[in-house]
DRENDO-1510 file (C-alpha; in Angstrom, 1 decimal, always signed):
<recs>
REC; n; res; u; v; w
REC; 1; MET; -20.0; +13.8; -25.3 .
REC; 2; ARG; -17.7; +12.0; -27.7 .
REC; 3; ALA; -17.6; +9.4; -30.2 .
REC; 4; SER; -20.5; +7.1; -31.4 .
REC; 5; TRP; -20.2; +3.8; -30.6 .
REC; 6; ALA; -21.8; +0.4; -31.8 .
REC; 7; ILE; -23.1; -2.4; -29.6 .
REC; 8; PHE; -21.4; -5.7; -30.2 .
REC; 9; THR; -22.9; -8.7; -29.0 .
REC; 10; SER; -19.6; -10.1; -28.4 .
REC; 11; LEU; -19.0; -7.6; -25.6 .
REC; 12; LEU; -21.7; -9.3; -23.5 .
REC; 13; ALA; -20.0; -12.9; -23.5 .
REC; 14; VAL; -16.9; -10.9; -22.9 .
REC; 15; ALA; -18.5; -9.1; -19.6 .
REC; 16; ALA; -20.2; -12.2; -18.2 .
REC; 17; ALA; -16.9; -14.1; -18.5 .
REC; 18; SER; -14.4; -11.6; -17.4 .
REC; 19; PRO; -13.1; -12.2; -13.7 .
REC; 20; LEU; -11.7; -8.4; -14.1 .
REC; 21; TRP; -15.3; -7.1; -13.5 .
REC; 22; PRO; -16.4; -7.6; -9.9 .
REC; 23; LYS; -20.4; -7.3; -9.2 .
REC; 24; ALA; -21.6; -4.1; -8.2 .
REC; 25; PRO; -22.1; -4.2; -4.2 .
REC; 26; THR; -25.8; -4.4; -2.9 .
REC; 27; GLN; -25.6; -2.7; +0.2 .
REC; 28; ASN; -27.6; +0.2; +1.0 .
REC; 29; VAL; -25.9; +3.4; +2.1 .
REC; 30; THR; -28.5; +5.3; +4.4 .
REC; 31; SER; -26.8; +8.5; +4.8 .
REC; 32; ALA; -24.3; +10.9; +3.4 .
REC; 33; VAL; -20.8; +11.8; +4.9 .
REC; 34; GLN; -21.0; +14.8; +7.1 .
REC; 35; ARG; -19.8; +17.8; +5.4 .
REC; 36; ARG; -17.7; +20.6; +6.7 .
REC; 37; ALA; -19.0; +24.3; +6.6 .
REC; 38; VAL; -18.0; +26.1; +3.5 .
REC; 39; PRO; -17.2; +29.7; +3.2 .
REC; 40; ALA; -20.0; +31.9; +2.2 .
REC; 41; GLY; -21.1; +31.7; -1.3 .
REC; 42; PHE; -19.7; +28.1; -2.0 .
REC; 43; ALA; -21.9; +25.3; -3.0 .
REC; 44; SER; -22.2; +22.2; -1.0 .
REC; 45; THR; -24.5; +19.2; -0.7 .
REC; 46; ASN; -27.5; +19.0; +1.5 .
REC; 47; GLY; -28.6; +15.2; +1.3 .
REC; 48; THR; -29.6; +14.7; -2.3 .
REC; 49; GLN; -29.6; +18.3; -3.2 .
REC; 50; PHE; -27.2; +21.2; -3.5 .
REC; 51; THR; -27.0; +24.3; -1.4 .
REC; 52; ILE; -25.7; +27.7; -2.2 .
REC; 53; ASP; -25.7; +30.6; +0.4 .
REC; 54; GLY; -28.2; +28.6; +2.4 .
REC; 55; GLU; -30.9; +28.5; -0.1 .
REC; 56; THR; -31.2; +24.5; -1.3 .
REC; 57; GLN; -32.7; +24.5; -5.1 .
REC; 58; TYR; -32.6; +22.6; -8.0 .
REC; 59; LEU; -29.6; +23.9; -10.5 .
REC; 60; VAL; -29.9; +24.9; -13.9 .
REC; 61; GLY; -27.0; +24.4; -16.1 .
REC; 62; THR; -25.4; +24.2; -19.3 .
REC; 63; ASN; -22.1; +23.2; -21.1 .
REC; 64; VAL; -19.7; +25.8; -22.8 .
REC; 65; TYR; -16.5; +23.9; -23.1 .
REC; 66; TRP; -14.8; +26.4; -25.2 .
REC; 67; LEU; -15.3; +29.5; -22.9 .
REC; 68; ALA; -11.7; +29.8; -21.5 .
REC; 69; PHE; -10.1; +29.3; -25.1 .
REC; 70; GLN; -11.4; +32.7; -26.0 .
REC; 71; MET; -8.7; +35.6; -26.6 .
REC; 72; ASN; -11.1; +38.4; -26.5 .
REC; 73; ASP; -12.3; +39.2; -23.3 .
REC; 74; ALA; -15.6; +40.7; -24.9 .
REC; 75; ASP; -16.5; +37.5; -26.0 .
REC; 76; ILE; -16.4; +36.1; -22.6 .
REC; 77; ASP; -18.3; +38.7; -21.0 .
REC; 78; LEU; -21.0; +38.5; -23.7 .
REC; 79; VAL; -21.3; +34.7; -23.1 .
REC; 80; LEU; -21.5; +35.0; -19.3 .
REC; 81; ASP; -24.0; +37.9; -19.5 .
REC; 82; GLN; -26.3; +35.9; -21.9 .
REC; 83; LEU; -26.1; +32.8; -19.4 .
REC; 84; ALA; -26.6; +34.9; -16.3 .
REC; 85; THR; -29.7; +36.5; -17.4 .
REC; 86; SER; -31.1; +33.4; -18.8 .
REC; 87; GLY; -31.3; +32.2; -15.2 .
REC; 88; ILE; -28.7; +29.4; -15.8 .
REC; 89; LYS; -26.6; +28.9; -12.6 .
REC; 90; VAL; -24.0; +26.0; -13.4 .
REC; 91; VAL; -21.8; +26.4; -16.4 .
REC; 92; ARG; -19.4; +23.6; -17.0 .
REC; 93; ILE; -16.2; +24.6; -19.0 .
REC; 94; TRP; -13.1; +22.7; -19.7 .
REC; 95; GLY; -10.6; +23.2; -17.3 .
REC; 96; PHE; -7.8; +21.4; -19.5 .
REC; 97; ASN; -6.1; +21.9; -23.0 .
REC; 98; ASP; -3.1; +19.9; -23.2 .
REC; 99; VAL; -0.6; +20.2; -26.2 .
REC; 100; THR; +2.4; +17.9; -27.1 .
REC; 101; THR; +3.8; +20.7; -29.3 .
REC; 102; ILE; +3.8; +24.3; -28.0 .
REC; 103; PRO; +1.8; +26.2; -30.8 .
REC; 104; ALA; +3.9; +29.1; -32.5 .
REC; 105; ASP; +0.8; +31.6; -32.8 .
REC; 106; PRO; +0.5; +33.5; -29.6 .
REC; 107; ALA; -3.2; +33.9; -30.2 .
REC; 108; THR; -3.7; +29.9; -29.8 .
REC; 109; VAL; -4.8; +29.1; -26.2 .
REC; 110; TRP; -2.8; +26.1; -24.3 .
REC; 111; PHE; -2.8; +25.5; -20.6 .
REC; 112; GLN; -0.1; +22.6; -20.5 .
REC; 113; HIS; +2.6; +21.2; -22.7 .
REC; 114; LEU; +3.1; +17.6; -21.8 .
REC; 115; SER; +6.7; +16.3; -22.5 .
REC; 116; SER; +8.8; +13.3; -20.8 .
REC; 117; ALA; +11.5; +15.9; -21.0 .
REC; 118; GLY; +9.7; +18.3; -18.9 .
REC; 119; SER; +6.3; +19.5; -19.0 .
REC; 120; VAL; +5.4; +23.2; -18.9 .
REC; 121; ILE; +2.3; +24.6; -17.5 .
REC; 122; ASN; +1.2; +28.2; -19.4 .
REC; 123; THR; +0.3; +30.6; -16.8 .
REC; 124; GLY; +0.5; +33.2; -19.5 .
REC; 125; PRO; -2.0; +35.4; -21.3 .
REC; 126; ASN; -2.6; +32.5; -23.8 .
REC; 127; GLY; -2.8; +30.0; -20.9 .
REC; 128; LEU; -4.3; +30.0; -17.5 .
REC; 129; GLN; -4.9; +33.9; -17.5 .
REC; 130; ARG; -7.6; +33.0; -19.8 .
REC; 131; LEU; -9.4; +30.7; -17.2 .
REC; 132; ASP; -8.9; +33.5; -14.7 .
REC; 133; TYR; -10.8; +35.8; -16.6 .
REC; 134; VAL; -13.7; +33.5; -16.8 .
REC; 135; VAL; -13.6; +32.6; -13.2 .
REC; 136; ALA; -13.5; +36.4; -12.2 .
REC; 137; GLY; -16.3; +37.1; -14.6 .
REC; 138; ALA; -18.5; +34.0; -13.1 .
REC; 139; GLU; -17.9; +35.5; -9.7 .
REC; 140; LYS; -19.0; +38.8; -10.8 .
REC; 141; ARG; -22.4; +37.6; -12.0 .
REC; 142; GLY; -23.0; +34.7; -9.3 .
REC; 143; LEU; -22.5; +32.0; -11.8 .
REC; 144; LYS; -20.7; +28.7; -10.5 .
REC; 145; LEU; -18.3; +26.4; -12.6 .
REC; 146; ILE; -17.6; +22.8; -13.0 .
REC; 147; VAL; -14.0; +22.6; -14.1 .
REC; 148; PRO; -12.5; +19.2; -15.3 .
REC; 149; PHE; -8.9; +18.6; -15.3 .
REC; 150; VAL; -8.5; +16.0; -18.1 .
REC; 151; ASN; -10.3; +14.8; -21.1 .
REC; 152; ASN; -11.2; +11.1; -21.6 .
REC; 153; TRP; -10.8; +12.0; -25.5 .
REC; 154; LYS; -8.3; +13.6; -27.6 .
REC; 155; ASP; -9.9; +16.9; -28.1 .
REC; 156; TYR; -7.7; +19.5; -26.5 .
REC; 157; GLY; -5.3; +16.9; -25.7 .
REC; 158; GLY; -6.6; +14.6; -23.0 .
REC; 159; ILE; -5.4; +11.3; -22.1 .
REC; 160; PRO; -4.1; +10.8; -25.6 .
REC; 161; ALA; -2.0; +13.5; -25.3 .
REC; 162; TYR; -0.4; +12.2; -22.1 .
REC; 163; THR; +0.1; +8.7; -23.6 .
REC; 164; ALA; +1.8; +10.1; -26.3 .
REC; 165; ALA; +4.1; +12.3; -24.0 .
REC; 166; PHE; +4.8; +9.6; -21.3 .
REC; 167; GLY; +3.9; +6.2; -23.0 .
REC; 168; SER; +1.8; +3.9; -21.1 .
REC; 169; GLY; +4.2; +1.3; -19.5 .
REC; 170; GLY; +2.2; -1.5; -20.5 .
REC; 171; SER; -0.4; -0.4; -18.2 .
REC; 172; THR; -3.6; +1.8; -18.0 .
REC; 173; TRP; -3.4; +5.5; -17.9 .
REC; 174; TYR; -5.1; +5.5; -14.4 .
REC; 175; LYS; -2.1; +3.5; -13.1 .
REC; 176; HIS; +0.7; +4.9; -15.1 .
REC; 177; ALA; +2.9; +6.8; -12.7 .
REC; 178; PRO; +4.6; +9.3; -14.8 .
REC; 179; ALA; +1.2; +10.0; -16.4 .
REC; 180; GLN; -0.4; +10.3; -13.2 .
REC; 181; ALA; +2.4; +12.5; -11.6 .
REC; 182; GLN; +2.1; +15.4; -14.3 .
REC; 183; TYR; -1.6; +15.1; -13.8 .
REC; 184; ARG; -1.2; +15.7; -10.2 .
REC; 185; ASN; +1.1; +18.7; -10.8 .
REC; 186; TYR; -1.5; +20.1; -13.3 .
REC; 187; ILE; -4.3; +19.9; -10.8 .
REC; 188; ARG; -2.0; +21.4; -8.0 .
REC; 189; ALA; -1.6; +24.6; -10.3 .
REC; 190; VAL; -5.3; +24.9; -11.0 .
REC; 191; VAL; -6.8; +24.2; -7.5 .
REC; 192; SER; -4.4; +26.4; -6.1 .
REC; 193; ARG; -5.5; +29.5; -8.3 .
REC; 194; TYR; -9.0; +29.3; -7.5 .
REC; 195; ALA; -9.5; +27.4; -4.2 .
REC; 196; GLY; -10.7; +30.6; -2.6 .
REC; 197; SER; -13.3; +31.6; -5.3 .
REC; 198; PRO; -17.0; +31.1; -4.7 .
REC; 199; ALA; -17.1; +30.8; -8.5 .
REC; 200; ILE; -16.2; +27.0; -8.5 .
REC; 201; PHE; -19.0; +24.8; -8.1 .
REC; 202; ALA; -17.2; +21.8; -8.3 .
REC; 203; TRP; -13.6; +20.2; -9.1 .
REC; 204; GLU; -14.1; +17.1; -11.7 .
REC; 205; LEU; -11.4; +14.2; -12.0 .
REC; 206; GLY; -12.0; +14.0; -15.8 .
REC; 207; ASN; -14.4; +14.5; -18.5 .
REC; 208; GLU; -16.1; +11.0; -19.4 .
REC; 209; PRO; -13.3; +8.7; -17.9 .
REC; 210; ARG; -13.4; +5.4; -19.4 .
REC; 211; CYS; -11.2; +2.3; -19.4 .
REC; 212; MET; -12.3; -0.7; -22.0 .
REC; 213; LEU; -12.1; -3.7; -20.8 .
REC; 214; CYS; -10.5; -3.0; -17.7 .
REC; 215; SER; -10.8; -3.9; -14.3 .
REC; 216; THR; -13.2; -1.8; -12.4 .
REC; 217; ASP; -10.6; -1.5; -9.9 .
REC; 218; ASP; -8.7; +0.8; -12.2 .
REC; 219; ILE; -11.1; +3.9; -12.0 .
REC; 220; PHE; -12.2; +3.5; -8.6 .
REC; 221; ASP; -8.7; +3.3; -7.2 .
REC; 222; TRP; -7.8; +6.3; -9.2 .
REC; 223; ALA; -10.9; +8.5; -8.4 .
REC; 224; THR; -10.3; +7.4; -4.6 .
REC; 225; SER; -6.8; +8.6; -4.4 .
REC; 226; THR; -7.1; +11.5; -6.8 .
REC; 227; SER; -10.5; +13.1; -5.2 .
REC; 228; ALA; -8.8; +12.7; -1.8 .
REC; 229; PHE; -5.7; +14.6; -3.3 .
REC; 230; VAL; -8.1; +17.4; -4.7 .
REC; 231; LYS; -9.5; +17.6; -1.0 .
REC; 232; SER; -6.3; +17.9; +0.7 .
REC; 233; LEU; -5.5; +20.9; -1.8 .
REC; 234; ASP; -9.3; +22.4; -1.2 .
REC; 235; PRO; -11.4; +21.0; +1.1 .
REC; 236; ASP; -14.0; +23.7; +0.6 .
REC; 237; HIS; -15.0; +23.0; -3.0 .
REC; 238; MET; -17.1; +19.9; -4.1 .
REC; 239; VAL; -15.3; +17.1; -5.9 .
REC; 240; THR; -17.0; +14.6; -8.6 .
REC; 241; LEU; -15.7; +11.9; -11.2 .
REC; 242; GLY; -17.2; +13.6; -14.4 .
REC; 243; ASP; -18.5; +10.2; -15.6 .
REC; 244; GLU; -21.0; +9.2; -18.2 .
REC; 245; GLY; -23.1; +7.0; -15.3 .
REC; 246; MET; -22.1; +3.7; -16.8 .
REC; 247; GLY; -21.7; +0.6; -15.1 .
REC; 248; LEU; -25.0; +0.4; -13.1 .
REC; 249; THR; -25.7; -3.2; -14.0 .
REC; 250; GLY; -29.1; -5.0; -14.7 .
REC; 251; GLY; -30.1; -3.0; -17.6 .
REC; 252; ALA; -30.2; -4.8; -20.9 .
REC; 253; TRP; -28.2; -2.0; -22.8 .
REC; 254; LEU; -24.3; -1.6; -23.1 .
REC; 255; PRO; -24.4; +1.6; -21.0 .
REC; 256; TYR; -25.7; -0.4; -18.2 .
REC; 257; TRP; -22.7; -2.9; -18.5 .
REC; 258; LEU; -19.1; -3.0; -16.9 .
REC; 259; THR; -17.5; -2.9; -20.3 .
REC; 260; TYR; -15.7; +0.8; -19.9 .
REC; 261; GLY; -14.6; +0.0; -16.5 .
REC; 262; LEU; -16.7; +1.8; -14.4 .
REC; 263; ASP; -19.2; +0.7; -11.7 .
REC; 264; TYR; -21.3; +3.5; -10.8 .
REC; 265; TRP; -22.5; +2.6; -7.6 .
REC; 266; ARG; -19.1; +1.8; -6.2 .
REC; 267; ASN; -17.7; +5.0; -7.4 .
REC; 268; LEU; -20.6; +7.0; -6.0 .
REC; 269; GLN; -19.8; +5.6; -2.5 .
REC; 270; ILE; -16.4; +7.3; -2.6 .
REC; 271; GLU; -16.1; +9.3; +0.4 .
REC; 272; THR; -14.1; +12.0; -1.2 .
REC; 273; ILE; -16.9; +12.2; -4.1 .
REC; 274; ASP; -19.6; +14.6; -3.3 .
REC; 275; PHE; -22.0; +13.8; -5.8 .
REC; 276; GLY; -22.7; +11.5; -8.9 .
REC; 277; THR; -22.9; +12.8; -12.6 .
REC; 278; PHE; -24.2; +11.1; -15.6 .
REC; 279; HIS; -24.5; +11.9; -19.4 .
REC; 280; MET; -27.0; +10.6; -21.9 .
REC; 281; TYR; -27.0; +10.6; -25.9 .
REC; 282; PRO; -29.4; +7.8; -27.1 .
REC; 283; THR; -28.4; +8.4; -30.6 .
REC; 284; ASN; -24.7; +8.4; -30.2 .
REC; 285; TRP; -25.0; +5.4; -27.9 .
REC; 286; GLY; -27.0; +3.3; -30.1 .
REC; 287; VAL; -29.9; +3.1; -27.9 .
REC; 288; PRO; -33.7; +3.9; -28.5 .
REC; 289; LEU; -35.2; +7.1; -27.1 .
REC; 290; SER; -37.2; +5.0; -24.9 .
REC; 291; PHE; -33.9; +4.4; -22.9 .
REC; 292; ALA; -34.0; +7.8; -21.5 .
REC; 293; ASN; -36.6; +7.5; -18.7 .
REC; 294; SER; -35.1; +4.5; -17.2 .
REC; 295; TRP; -31.5; +5.9; -17.1 .
REC; 296; ILE; -32.5; +8.9; -15.4 .
REC; 297; THR; -34.7; +7.3; -12.8 .
REC; 298; SER; -32.0; +4.5; -12.3 .
REC; 299; HIS; -29.2; +7.0; -11.5 .
REC; 300; ALA; -31.4; +9.0; -9.2 .
REC; 301; SER; -32.1; +5.8; -7.1 .
REC; 302; LYS; -28.5; +5.2; -6.6 .
REC; 303; CYS; -28.0; +8.7; -5.4 .
REC; 304; VAL; -31.0; +8.4; -2.9 .
REC; 305; ALA; -29.5; +5.2; -1.9 .
REC; 306; ALA; -26.1; +6.8; -1.3 .
REC; 307; GLY; -27.4; +10.1; +0.1 .
REC; 308; LYS; -25.8; +12.1; -2.3 .
REC; 309; PRO; -27.0; +14.2; -5.2 .
REC; 310; CYS; -27.1; +13.4; -9.0 .
REC; 311; PHE; -26.1; +16.1; -11.6 .
REC; 312; PHE; -27.5; +15.2; -14.9 .
REC; 313; GLU; -24.4; +16.8; -16.4 .
REC; 314; GLU; -24.7; +16.1; -20.3 .
REC; 315; TYR; -27.6; +15.4; -22.7 .
REC; 316; GLY; -28.8; +16.0; -26.0 .
REC; 317; ILE; -29.9; +14.8; -29.5 .
REC; 318; PRO; -29.0; +15.8; -33.0 .
REC; 319; SER; -31.2; +19.0; -34.0 .
REC; 320; SER; -32.4; +17.2; -37.0 .
REC; 321; GLN; -34.5; +15.2; -34.5 .
REC; 322; GLY; -36.1; +18.3; -32.7 .
REC; 323; HIS; -34.4; +19.4; -29.4 .
REC; 324; CYS; -37.6; +20.7; -27.6 .
REC; 325; ALA; -40.0; +17.7; -28.2 .
REC; 326; ILE; -37.4; +15.2; -27.1 .
REC; 327; GLU; -35.5; +16.9; -24.5 .
REC; 328; ARG; -37.9; +18.9; -22.6 .
REC; 329; PRO; -39.8; +15.9; -21.3 .
REC; 330; TRP; -36.1; +14.6; -20.0 .
REC; 331; GLN; -36.0; +18.1; -18.1 .
REC; 332; GLU; -39.2; +17.5; -16.7 .
REC; 333; LEU; -38.6; +14.1; -15.4 .
REC; 334; ALA; -35.4; +15.1; -13.9 .
REC; 335; VAL; -36.7; +17.9; -12.2 .
REC; 336; GLN; -39.6; +15.7; -10.5 .
REC; 337; THR; -37.4; +12.7; -9.6 .
REC; 338; GLU; -35.8; +12.6; -6.1 .
REC; 339; GLY; -32.3; +12.4; -6.3 .
REC; 340; ILE; -31.8; +14.5; -9.3 .
REC; 341; ALA; -30.6; +17.9; -8.2 .
REC; 342; GLY; -29.8; +19.7; -11.3 .
REC; 343; ASP; -29.2; +19.4; -15.1 .
REC; 344; ALA; -26.7; +20.8; -17.8 .
REC; 345; PHE; -27.6; +20.5; -21.4 .
REC; 346; TRP; -25.0; +20.2; -24.2 .
REC; 347; GLN; -24.4; +22.6; -25.2 .
REC; 348; ALA; -24.9; +26.5; -25.4 .
REC; 349; GLY; -24.2; +28.4; -28.3 .
REC; 350; THR; -24.0; +31.9; -29.6 .
REC; 351; VAL; -22.4; +34.2; -32.1 .
REC; 352; LEU; -19.1; +35.8; -30.9 .
REC; 353; SER; -16.6; +38.3; -32.4 .
REC; 354; THR; -15.3; +35.7; -34.7 .
REC; 355; GLY; -19.0; +34.3; -36.0 .
REC; 356; LYS; -21.0; +31.3; -34.5 .
REC; 357; THR; -19.7; +29.1; -31.7 .
REC; 358; HIS; -19.1; +25.5; -32.6 .
REC; 359; ASP; -22.2; +23.6; -34.0 .
REC; 360; ASP; -22.0; +19.8; -33.2 .
REC; 361; THR; -25.8; +19.5; -34.5 .
REC; 362; PHE; -26.3; +19.3; -30.2 .
REC; 363; THR; -25.7; +23.1; -29.5 .
REC; 364; LEU; -28.9; +25.4; -28.4 .
REC; 365; TYR; -28.1; +28.7; -29.7 .
REC; 366; HIS; -29.2; +31.6; -27.3 .
REC; 367; ASP; -32.3; +33.9; -28.0 .
REC; 368; THR; -34.0; +30.9; -30.3 .
REC; 369; GLU; -37.0; +29.1; -30.1 .
REC; 370; GLU; -35.4; +26.2; -29.0 .
REC; 371; TRP; -33.2; +28.2; -26.2 .
REC; 372; THR; -36.7; +29.5; -25.0 .
REC; 373; CYS; -38.0; +26.0; -24.6 .
REC; 374; LEU; -35.0; +24.3; -23.0 .
REC; 375; VAL; -33.8; +27.3; -21.1 .
REC; 376; THR; -36.3; +29.8; -20.4 .
REC; 377; ASP; -39.2; +27.7; -19.8 .
REC; 378; HIS; -37.1; +25.3; -17.7 .
REC; 379; VAL; -35.6; +28.0; -15.3 .
REC; 380; ALA; -39.3; +29.2; -15.3 .
REC; 381; THR; -40.5; +25.7; -14.0 .
REC; 382; ILE; -37.9; +25.9; -11.0 .
REC; 383; ARG; -38.7; +29.4; -10.1 .
REC; 384; ASN; -42.4; +28.5; -9.9 .
REC; 385; GLY; -41.9; +25.8; -7.6 .
REC; 386; THR; -42.5; +22.9; -9.4 .
REC; 387; ARG; -39.4; +20.9; -7.8 .
REC; 388; LEU; -41.0; +21.3; -4.4 .
</recs>
């Protein structure tokens, strides 16, 4: 979740006229690609649902992007215990933390220093060892992690940090060879550490990849080649794109358009993409709350057509609007809709040794009335068999 954006009517004219934006294909995909058997404890797909240890189930999840940035092991243990006890199964954390200047403070966590003179991947105690601790803790508690490799936004470096280090070469980040070479170096370093871990639910190519007014070929080609690269390193874990679900076409609102270089149906059909993701922030996106139901069901129908699961990966509204009254019906609809295999609200919060975790107004804090409504009650719905 990032950056509010306005809807400009001029974009509609550009979208209609641009030769760079191909129309979404109309053919139906009637069956999913046959998947290889995976080791015990690993997550996999089963048609439009997920399976873990032979059990096909709807999965309740959350986003805790900041978890691997904690230097205090006890704080990480606290969070993982709270999530596991609550019945949450999938936890999405940032697997990136890019800098262009190495922090002087050894208590500052960073994973990768980007530089055209030679990049450095930090495997030290304030680097990937922090991610090691989270993965090991998730293994102990039976939790599953979604780990993206890069951010579209400037938070924790992201594509802007790559651009600052390597330039753009007159092209988009998705096609810029120096940036992509280092991005793959980083993927190799991370994937090689955890390819044998059942705690990894899926590798994610990026958090909310976009390419404003680009040809949809840019992200499609990048997602095709990068997902195949990840599979070559680790064929046993799932891979997904991590996009917001834009580019469905046919809807009246901007998220349905191809404006951000995304063609949902086309990307979903990439053989080495195991499942689809989509996000939803009506307030930030400048759309009415009534937008929500069609957004959820539209993605579900595409996943059914592709024979792959949809994971409702991020959603939320500011707390001033009342989380429970608005977001609980979204959860109920997701559970009841074929093609939606799980969801993860943005975001979980708690109190650590350093104080309260980041409150972006979307945060649901542990052991509150909102937590009861959107976590405890949601988990109970699944356990009571409402999904089936």
